[in-house]
C-alpha positions in Angstrom: 12.1 -4.8 5.2 12.8 -8.3 3.9 9.6 -9.5 5.6 7.6 -6.8 3.9 8.9 -7.8 0.4 8.6 -11.6 1.1 4.9 -11.6 0.4 3.5 -11.7 -3.2 0.4 -9.8 -1.9 2.5 -7.0 -0.4 4.6 -6.7 -3.5 1.4 -6.5 -5.6 0.0 -3.8 -3.3 3.2 -1.8 -3.8 2.8 -2.2 -7.6 -0.8 -1.2 -7.5 0.0 1.9 -5.4 2.5 3.0 -8.0 -0.3 3.9 -10.4 -3.6 3.9 -8.4 -5.7 5.4 -11.2 -4.9 2.4 -13.4 -5.4 -0.3 -10.8 -8.3 0.9 -8.7 -11.9 2.1 -9.6 -13.4 4.6 -7.2 -16.7 3.4 -5.7 -17.4 6.6 -3.7 -16.2 10.1 -3.6 -12.9 10.3 -1.8 -11.8 6.7 -1.7 -9.0 7.3 -4.2 -7.0 10.5 -4.4 -4.0 12.5 -3.3 -4.0 11.0 0.2 -3.8 7.5 -1.3 -6.0 4.6 -1.7 -8.7 3.6 0.8 -7.8 0.3 2.5 -11.2 -1.2 1.4 -10.3 -0.8 -2.2 -7.0 -2.5 -1.6 -8.7 -5.4 0.1 -11.2 -5.8 -2.7 -8.5 -5.7 -5.4 -6.4 -8.3 -3.6 -9.4 -10.5 -3.0 -8.8 -10.7 0.7 -10.7 -9.7 3.9 -10.3 -6.1 5.1 -8.4 -7.2 8.3 -6.0 -9.2 6.2 -5.3 -6.2 4.0 -4.8 -4.1 7.1 -2.2 -6.5 8.4 -0.3 -6.5 5.0 -0.5 -2.6 5.0 0.8 -2.5 8.5 3.8 -4.6 7.6 4.5 -2.3 4.7 4.1 0.8 6.8 6.5 -0.5 9.5 9.0 -1.3 6.8 8.7 2.3 5.7 7.5 1.4 2.2 3.9 2.8 2.6 2.6 5.9 4.3 -0.8 5.9 5.9 -3.2 8.6 6.7 -6.5 8.5 8.5 -9.1 10.9 7.2 -12.7 11.1 8.5 -12.6 7.5 9.8 -11.0 6.0 6.7 -7.4 4.8 6.2 -5.6 5.9 3.0 -2.3 4.4 1.9 0.3 5.5 -0.6 3.8 4.4 -1.5 6.7 6.1 0.3 9.3 7.3 -2.2 12.0 7.5 0.5 11.2 4.0 1.8 11.3 2.5 -1.7 14.6 4.3 -2.4 16.1 2.8 0.7 14.8 -0.7 -0.3 16.3 -0.3 -3.7 19.7 0.7 -2.3 19.6 -2.2 0.1 18.8 -4.7 -2.7 21.6 -3.3 -4.8 24.1 -4.0 -2.1 23.2 -7.6 -1.9 
């Protein structure tokens, strides 16, 4: 989990996913919704290549901070309330 939170980009992604409607502008139907935010929108917002965004999202997913879902060939990502609660509890113990 520490590795996931050690990157400014990953922390920004978590912040953006807190309120996707404020931070992302939908470019096509379905790239922003209940399933989360399409990885391409995250890459664009971060100003990074799609493969780089995918690596950041994978680190967040493995840490349990982001949930991912594949729908019709697109990957969608949203914050994991349980994972963020565990991260908060861990940081409070330090």
